[in-house]
mmCIF file of the N, C-alpha and C atoms, coordinates in Angstrom:
data_MODEL
# 
_entry.id   MODEL 
# 
loop_
_atom_site.group_PDB 
_atom_site.id 
_atom_site.type_symbol 
_atom_site.label_atom_id 
_atom_site.label_alt_id 
_atom_site.label_comp_id 
_atom_site.label_asym_id 
_atom_site.label_entity_id 
_atom_site.label_seq_id 
_atom_site.pdbx_PDB_ins_code 
_atom_site.Cartn_x 
_atom_site.Cartn_y 
_atom_site.Cartn_z 
_atom_site.occupancy 
_atom_site.B_iso_or_equiv 
_atom_site.pdbx_formal_charge 
_atom_site.auth_seq_id 
_atom_site.auth_comp_id 
_atom_site.auth_asym_id 
_atom_site.auth_atom_id 
_atom_site.pdbx_PDB_model_num 
ATOM 1   N N  . MET A 1 1  ? -0.661 3.364   5.963   1.00 0.00 ? 1  MET A N  1 
ATOM 2   C CA . MET A 1 1  ? -0.646 2.296   4.664   1.00 0.00 ? 1  MET A CA 1 
ATOM 3   C C  . MET A 1 1  ? -0.078 1.034   5.187   1.00 0.00 ? 1  MET A C  1 
ATOM 4   N N  . HIS A 1 2  ? 1.538  1.324   5.947   1.00 0.00 ? 2  HIS A N  1 
ATOM 5   C CA . HIS A 1 2  ? 2.131  0.449   6.365   1.00 0.00 ? 2  HIS A CA 1 
ATOM 6   C C  . HIS A 1 2  ? 1.888  -0.448  7.386   1.00 0.00 ? 2  HIS A C  1 
ATOM 7   N N  . SER A 1 3  ? 0.710  0.030   8.323   1.00 0.00 ? 3  SER A N  1 
ATOM 8   C CA . SER A 1 3  ? -0.142 -0.574  9.441   1.00 0.00 ? 3  SER A CA 1 
ATOM 9   C C  . SER A 1 3  ? -1.022 -1.553  8.831   1.00 0.00 ? 3  SER A C  1 
ATOM 10  N N  . ILE A 1 4  ? -1.913 -1.080  7.800   1.00 0.00 ? 4  ILE A N  1 
ATOM 11  C CA . ILE A 1 4  ? -2.495 -1.924  7.272   1.00 0.00 ? 4  ILE A CA 1 
ATOM 12  C C  . ILE A 1 4  ? -2.091 -3.191  6.656   1.00 0.00 ? 4  ILE A C  1 
ATOM 13  N N  . VAL A 1 5  ? -1.316 -2.794  6.026   1.00 0.00 ? 5  VAL A N  1 
ATOM 14  C CA . VAL A 1 5  ? -0.237 -3.902  5.131   1.00 0.00 ? 5  VAL A CA 1 
ATOM 15  C C  . VAL A 1 5  ? 0.256  -4.844  6.290   1.00 0.00 ? 5  VAL A C  1 
ATOM 16  N N  . ASN A 1 6  ? 1.115  -4.386  7.303   1.00 0.00 ? 6  ASN A N  1 
ATOM 17  C CA . ASN A 1 6  ? 1.431  -5.306  8.309   1.00 0.00 ? 6  ASN A CA 1 
ATOM 18  C C  . ASN A 1 6  ? 0.545  -6.012  9.187   1.00 0.00 ? 6  ASN A C  1 
ATOM 19  N N  . ALA A 1 7  ? -0.784 -5.701  9.319   1.00 0.00 ? 7  ALA A N  1 
ATOM 20  C CA . ALA A 1 7  ? -2.269 -6.100  9.614   1.00 0.00 ? 7  ALA A CA 1 
ATOM 21  C C  . ALA A 1 7  ? -2.247 -7.553  8.489   1.00 0.00 ? 7  ALA A C  1 
ATOM 22  N N  . CYS A 1 8  ? -2.325 -6.914  7.081   1.00 0.00 ? 8  CYS A N  1 
ATOM 23  C CA . CYS A 1 8  ? -2.822 -8.397  6.681   1.00 0.00 ? 8  CYS A CA 1 
ATOM 24  C C  . CYS A 1 8  ? -1.929 -9.394  6.824   1.00 0.00 ? 8  CYS A C  1 
ATOM 25  N N  . GLY A 1 9  ? -0.298 -8.999  7.111   1.00 0.00 ? 9  GLY A N  1 
ATOM 26  C CA . GLY A 1 9  ? 0.625  -9.818  7.221   1.00 0.00 ? 9  GLY A CA 1 
ATOM 27  C C  . GLY A 1 9  ? 0.300  -10.969 8.295   1.00 0.00 ? 9  GLY A C  1 
ATOM 28  N N  . GLU A 1 10 ? -0.197 -10.346 9.249   1.00 0.00 ? 10 GLU A N  1 
ATOM 29  C CA . GLU A 1 10 ? -0.232 -11.027 10.764  1.00 0.00 ? 10 GLU A CA 1 
ATOM 30  C C  . GLU A 1 10 ? -1.562 -12.319 10.384  1.00 0.00 ? 10 GLU A C  1 
ATOM 31  N N  . VAL A 1 11 ? -2.441 -12.295 9.229   1.00 0.00 ? 11 VAL A N  1 
ATOM 32  C CA . VAL A 1 11 ? -3.244 -13.303 8.933   1.00 0.00 ? 11 VAL A CA 1 
ATOM 33  C C  . VAL A 1 11 ? -3.116 -14.108 7.396   1.00 0.00 ? 11 VAL A C  1 
ATOM 34  N N  . GLN A 1 12 ? -1.445 -13.580 7.006   1.00 0.00 ? 12 GLN A N  1 
ATOM 35  C CA . GLN A 1 12 ? -1.138 -14.297 5.589   1.00 0.00 ? 12 GLN A CA 1 
ATOM 36  C C  . GLN A 1 12 ? -1.489 -15.542 5.637   1.00 0.00 ? 12 GLN A C  1 
ATOM 37  N N  . GLN A 1 13 ? -0.857 -16.427 6.586   1.00 0.00 ? 13 GLN A N  1 
ATOM 38  C CA . GLN A 1 13 ? -1.133 -17.721 6.721   1.00 0.00 ? 13 GLN A CA 1 
ATOM 39  C C  . GLN A 1 13 ? -2.411 -18.470 6.785   1.00 0.00 ? 13 GLN A C  1 
ATOM 40  N N  . ASN A 1 14 ? -3.496 -18.021 7.297   1.00 0.00 ? 14 ASN A N  1 
ATOM 41  C CA . ASN A 1 14 ? -4.562 -18.191 7.302   1.00 0.00 ? 14 ASN A CA 1 
ATOM 42  C C  . ASN A 1 14 ? -5.262 -17.983 5.427   1.00 0.00 ? 14 ASN A C  1 
ATOM 43  N N  . VAL A 1 15 ? -4.956 -16.696 4.905   1.00 0.00 ? 15 VAL A N  1 
ATOM 44  C CA . VAL A 1 15 ? -5.344 -16.434 3.884   1.00 0.00 ? 15 VAL A CA 1 
ATOM 45  C C  . VAL A 1 15 ? -4.529 -17.286 2.603   1.00 0.00 ? 15 VAL A C  1 
ATOM 46  N N  . LEU A 1 16 ? -3.420 -17.649 2.864   1.00 0.00 ? 16 LEU A N  1 
ATOM 47  C CA . LEU A 1 16 ? -3.220 -18.884 1.874   1.00 0.00 ? 16 LEU A CA 1 
ATOM 48  C C  . LEU A 1 16 ? -3.615 -20.039 1.741   1.00 0.00 ? 16 LEU A C  1 
ATOM 49  N N  . LEU A 1 17 ? -4.483 -20.405 2.822   1.00 0.00 ? 17 LEU A N  1 
ATOM 50  C CA . LEU A 1 17 ? -5.269 -21.449 2.799   1.00 0.00 ? 17 LEU A CA 1 
ATOM 51  C C  . LEU A 1 17 ? -6.321 -21.532 1.367   1.00 0.00 ? 17 LEU A C  1 
ATOM 52  N N  . HIS A 1 18 ? -6.681 -20.429 1.275   1.00 0.00 ? 18 HIS A N  1 
ATOM 53  C CA . HIS A 1 18 ? -7.921 -20.090 0.465   1.00 0.00 ? 18 HIS A CA 1 
ATOM 54  C C  . HIS A 1 18 ? -7.285 -19.556 -0.728  1.00 0.00 ? 18 HIS A C  1 
ATOM 55  N N  . GLU A 1 19 ? -6.156 -18.444 -1.031  1.00 0.00 ? 19 GLU A N  1 
ATOM 56  C CA . GLU A 1 19 ? -5.679 -18.134 -1.998  1.00 0.00 ? 19 GLU A CA 1 
ATOM 57  C C  . GLU A 1 19 ? -4.320 -18.197 -1.928  1.00 0.00 ? 19 GLU A C  1 
ATOM 58  N N  . PRO A 1 20 ? -3.492 -19.117 -2.717  1.00 0.00 ? 20 PRO A N  1 
ATOM 59  C CA . PRO A 1 20 ? -2.135 -19.564 -2.713  1.00 0.00 ? 20 PRO A CA 1 
ATOM 60  C C  . PRO A 1 20 ? -1.243 -18.479 -2.979  1.00 0.00 ? 20 PRO A C  1 
ATOM 61  N N  . ASP A 1 21 ? -1.845 -17.580 -3.827  1.00 0.00 ? 21 ASP A N  1 
ATOM 62  C CA . ASP A 1 21 ? -0.949 -16.403 -4.647  1.00 0.00 ? 21 ASP A CA 1 
ATOM 63  C C  . ASP A 1 21 ? -0.969 -15.175 -3.821  1.00 0.00 ? 21 ASP A C  1 
ATOM 64  N N  . TYR A 1 22 ? -1.572 -15.221 -2.626  1.00 0.00 ? 22 TYR A N  1 
ATOM 65  C CA . TYR A 1 22 ? -1.789 -14.093 -1.740  1.00 0.00 ? 22 TYR A CA 1 
ATOM 66  C C  . TYR A 1 22 ? -0.391 -13.459 -1.588  1.00 0.00 ? 22 TYR A C  1 
ATOM 67  N N  . PRO A 1 23 ? 0.122  -12.023 -2.003  1.00 0.00 ? 23 PRO A N  1 
ATOM 68  C CA . PRO A 1 23 ? 1.474  -11.361 -1.529  1.00 0.00 ? 23 PRO A CA 1 
ATOM 69  C C  . PRO A 1 23 ? 2.021  -11.598 -0.337  1.00 0.00 ? 23 PRO A C  1 
ATOM 70  N N  . THR A 1 24 ? 3.263  -11.455 -0.212  1.00 0.00 ? 24 THR A N  1 
ATOM 71  C CA . THR A 1 24 ? 3.739  -11.420 1.343   1.00 0.00 ? 24 THR A CA 1 
ATOM 72  C C  . THR A 1 24 ? 3.813  -10.063 1.820   1.00 0.00 ? 24 THR A C  1 
ATOM 73  N N  . THR A 1 25 ? 4.006  -9.721  3.024   1.00 0.00 ? 25 THR A N  1 
ATOM 74  C CA . THR A 1 25 ? 3.916  -8.404  3.293   1.00 0.00 ? 25 THR A CA 1 
ATOM 75  C C  . THR A 1 25 ? 5.464  -7.556  2.878   1.00 0.00 ? 25 THR A C  1 
ATOM 76  N N  . GLY A 1 26 ? 6.236  -8.231  2.643   1.00 0.00 ? 26 GLY A N  1 
ATOM 77  C CA . GLY A 1 26 ? 7.364  -7.623  2.143   1.00 0.00 ? 26 GLY A CA 1 
ATOM 78  C C  . GLY A 1 26 ? 7.134  -7.365  0.626   1.00 0.00 ? 26 GLY A C  1 
ATOM 79  N N  . SER A 1 27 ? 6.743  -8.126  -0.226  1.00 0.00 ? 27 SER A N  1 
ATOM 80  C CA . SER A 1 27 ? 6.268  -7.804  -1.660  1.00 0.00 ? 27 SER A CA 1 
ATOM 81  C C  . SER A 1 27 ? 5.334  -6.512  -1.749  1.00 0.00 ? 27 SER A C  1 
ATOM 82  N N  . VAL A 1 28 ? 4.380  -6.431  -0.890  1.00 0.00 ? 28 VAL A N  1 
ATOM 83  C CA . VAL A 1 28 ? 3.590  -5.170  -1.102  1.00 0.00 ? 28 VAL A CA 1 
ATOM 84  C C  . VAL A 1 28 ? 4.211  -4.158  -0.521  1.00 0.00 ? 28 VAL A C  1 
ATOM 85  N N  . LEU A 1 29 ? 4.845  -4.097  0.965   1.00 0.00 ? 29 LEU A N  1 
ATOM 86  C CA . LEU A 1 29 ? 5.726  -2.932  1.123   1.00 0.00 ? 29 LEU A CA 1 
ATOM 87  C C  . LEU A 1 29 ? 6.996  -2.396  0.291   1.00 0.00 ? 29 LEU A C  1 
ATOM 88  N N  . ALA A 1 30 ? 7.208  -3.383  -0.618  1.00 0.00 ? 30 ALA A N  1 
ATOM 89  C CA . ALA A 1 30 ? 8.162  -2.810  -1.551  1.00 0.00 ? 30 ALA A CA 1 
ATOM 90  C C  . ALA A 1 30 ? 7.635  -1.859  -2.521  1.00 0.00 ? 30 ALA A C  1 
ATOM 91  N N  . VAL A 1 31 ? 6.341  -1.930  -2.754  1.00 0.00 ? 31 VAL A N  1 
ATOM 92  C CA . VAL A 1 31 ? 5.638  -1.076  -3.798  1.00 0.00 ? 31 VAL A CA 1 
ATOM 93  C C  . VAL A 1 31 ? 5.021  0.168   -3.357  1.00 0.00 ? 31 VAL A C  1 
ATOM 94  N N  . VAL A 1 32 ? 4.825  -0.099  -2.101  1.00 0.00 ? 32 VAL A N  1 
ATOM 95  C CA . VAL A 1 32 ? 4.320  0.967   -1.355  1.00 0.00 ? 32 VAL A CA 1 
ATOM 96  C C  . VAL A 1 32 ? 4.936  2.337   -1.429  1.00 0.00 ? 32 VAL A C  1 
ATOM 97  N N  . ARG A 1 33 ? 4.508  3.677   -1.737  1.00 0.00 ? 33 ARG A N  1 
ATOM 98  C CA . ARG A 1 33 ? 5.226  4.867   -1.968  1.00 0.00 ? 33 ARG A CA 1 
ATOM 99  C C  . ARG A 1 33 ? 4.355  6.008   -0.821  1.00 0.00 ? 33 ARG A C  1 
ATOM 100 N N  . GLN A 1 34 ? 5.165  6.636   -0.433  1.00 0.00 ? 34 GLN A N  1 
ATOM 101 C CA . GLN A 1 34 ? 4.519  7.917   0.074   1.00 0.00 ? 34 GLN A CA 1 
ATOM 102 C C  . GLN A 1 34 ? 3.986  8.751   -0.995  1.00 0.00 ? 34 GLN A C  1 
ATOM 103 N N  . GLY A 1 35 ? 2.695  9.146   -0.854  1.00 0.00 ? 35 GLY A N  1 
ATOM 104 C CA . GLY A 1 35 ? 1.903  10.007  -1.854  1.00 0.00 ? 35 GLY A CA 1 
ATOM 105 C C  . GLY A 1 35 ? 2.407  11.659  -1.410  1.00 0.00 ? 35 GLY A C  1 
ATOM 106 N N  . LYS A 1 36 ? 1.731  12.363  -2.292  1.00 0.00 ? 36 LYS A N  1 
ATOM 107 C CA . LYS A 1 36 ? 1.575  13.928  -1.843  1.00 0.00 ? 36 LYS A CA 1 
ATOM 108 C C  . LYS A 1 36 ? 1.246  14.202  -0.690  1.00 0.00 ? 36 LYS A C  1 
ATOM 109 N N  . PRO A 1 37 ? 1.441  15.310  -0.017  1.00 0.00 ? 37 PRO A N  1 
ATOM 110 C CA . PRO A 1 37 ? 0.706  15.283  1.430   1.00 0.00 ? 37 PRO A CA 1 
ATOM 111 C C  . PRO A 1 37 ? -0.473 16.234  1.483   1.00 0.00 ? 37 PRO A C  1 
ATOM 112 N N  . LYS A 1 38 ? -0.846 16.733  -0.123  1.00 0.00 ? 38 LYS A N  1 
ATOM 113 C CA . LYS A 1 38 ? -1.903 17.537  0.140   1.00 0.00 ? 38 LYS A CA 1 
ATOM 114 C C  . LYS A 1 38 ? -2.966 16.863  -0.561  1.00 0.00 ? 38 LYS A C  1 
ATOM 115 N N  . CYS A 1 39 ? -4.224 17.496  -0.554  1.00 0.00 ? 39 CYS A N  1 
ATOM 116 C CA . CYS A 1 39 ? -5.366 16.497  -1.018  1.00 0.00 ? 39 CYS A CA 1 
ATOM 117 C C  . CYS A 1 39 ? -6.223 17.517  -1.835  1.00 0.00 ? 39 CYS A C  1 
ATOM 118 N N  . GLY A 1 40 ? -7.517 17.335  -2.651  1.00 0.00 ? 40 GLY A N  1 
ATOM 119 C CA . GLY A 1 40 ? -8.413 17.846  -2.970  1.00 0.00 ? 40 GLY A CA 1 
ATOM 120 C C  . GLY A 1 40 ? -7.662 18.999  -3.952  1.00 0.00 ? 40 GLY A C  1 
ATOM 121 N N  . VAL A 1 41 ? -8.521 19.781  -4.087  1.00 0.00 ? 41 VAL A N  1 
ATOM 122 C CA . VAL A 1 41 ? -8.221 21.067  -5.057  1.00 0.00 ? 41 VAL A CA 1 
ATOM 123 C C  . VAL A 1 41 ? -6.768 21.560  -5.182  1.00 0.00 ? 41 VAL A C  1 
ATOM 124 N N  . ASN A 1 42 ? -6.285 21.507  -3.726  1.00 0.00 ? 42 ASN A N  1 
ATOM 125 C CA . ASN A 1 42 ? -4.931 21.802  -3.443  1.00 0.00 ? 42 ASN A CA 1 
ATOM 126 C C  . ASN A 1 42 ? -3.807 20.988  -4.300  1.00 0.00 ? 42 ASN A C  1 
ATOM 127 N N  . ALA A 1 43 ? -4.355 20.033  -4.641  1.00 0.00 ? 43 ALA A N  1 
ATOM 128 C CA . ALA A 1 43 ? -2.800 19.066  -5.012  1.00 0.00 ? 43 ALA A CA 1 
ATOM 129 C C  . ALA A 1 43 ? -3.116 18.667  -6.518  1.00 0.00 ? 43 ALA A C  1 
ATOM 130 N N  . VAL A 1 44 ? -4.287 19.724  -7.198  1.00 0.00 ? 44 VAL A N  1 
ATOM 131 C CA . VAL A 1 44 ? -4.100 19.573  -8.745  1.00 0.00 ? 44 VAL A CA 1 
ATOM 132 C C  . VAL A 1 44 ? -3.274 20.868  -9.310  1.00 0.00 ? 44 VAL A C  1 
ATOM 133 N N  . GLY A 1 45 ? -2.649 20.941  -10.338 1.00 0.00 ? 45 GLY A N  1 
ATOM 134 C CA . GLY A 1 45 ? -2.386 21.797  -10.953 1.00 0.00 ? 45 GLY A CA 1 
ATOM 135 C C  . GLY A 1 45 ? -0.869 22.082  -11.491 1.00 0.00 ? 45 GLY A C  1 
ATOM 136 N N  . ASP A 1 46 ? -0.284 22.918  -12.046 1.00 0.00 ? 46 ASP A N  1 
ATOM 137 C CA . ASP A 1 46 ? 1.085  22.826  -12.180 1.00 0.00 ? 46 ASP A CA 1 
ATOM 138 C C  . ASP A 1 46 ? 1.779  22.760  -11.177 1.00 0.00 ? 46 ASP A C  1 
ATOM 139 N N  . GLY A 1 47 ? 3.001  21.653  -11.356 1.00 0.00 ? 47 GLY A N  1 
ATOM 140 C CA . GLY A 1 47 ? 3.925  21.457  -10.210 1.00 0.00 ? 47 GLY A CA 1 
ATOM 141 C C  . GLY A 1 47 ? 3.451  20.550  -9.143  1.00 0.00 ? 47 GLY A C  1 
ATOM 142 N N  . GLN A 1 48 ? 2.292  19.854  -9.518  1.00 0.00 ? 48 GLN A N  1 
ATOM 143 C CA . GLN A 1 48 ? 1.764  18.992  -8.425  1.00 0.00 ? 48 GLN A CA 1 
ATOM 144 C C  . GLN A 1 48 ? 1.699  17.461  -9.108  1.00 0.00 ? 48 GLN A C  1 
ATOM 145 N N  . ASP A 1 49 ? 2.509  17.286  -9.909  1.00 0.00 ? 49 ASP A N  1 
ATOM 146 C CA . ASP A 1 49 ? 2.995  15.603  -10.454 1.00 0.00 ? 49 ASP A CA 1 
ATOM 147 C C  . ASP A 1 49 ? 3.435  14.924  -8.915  1.00 0.00 ? 49 ASP A C  1 
ATOM 148 N N  . SER A 1 50 ? 3.168  13.709  -9.230  1.00 0.00 ? 50 SER A N  1 
ATOM 149 C CA . SER A 1 50 ? 3.736  12.691  -8.108  1.00 0.00 ? 50 SER A CA 1 
ATOM 150 C C  . SER A 1 50 ? 5.220  12.212  -9.023  1.00 0.00 ? 50 SER A C  1 
ATOM 151 N N  . PRO A 1 51 ? 6.235  12.125  -7.770  1.00 0.00 ? 51 PRO A N  1 
ATOM 152 C CA . PRO A 1 51 ? 7.527  11.745  -8.240  1.00 0.00 ? 51 PRO A CA 1 
ATOM 153 C C  . PRO A 1 51 ? 7.255  10.434  -9.421  1.00 0.00 ? 51 PRO A C  1 
# 
């Protein structure tokens, strides 16, 4: 996810020409959190809540 957000940051100046409220890389990275390492059926049930 971080690599995608950072790539978006590389074109931010161009995007700002069309969308002045486009968020900064820093503001997006500030809310990105690591999710659970499991997926599918193994990620549901008791004790599988996200922090």
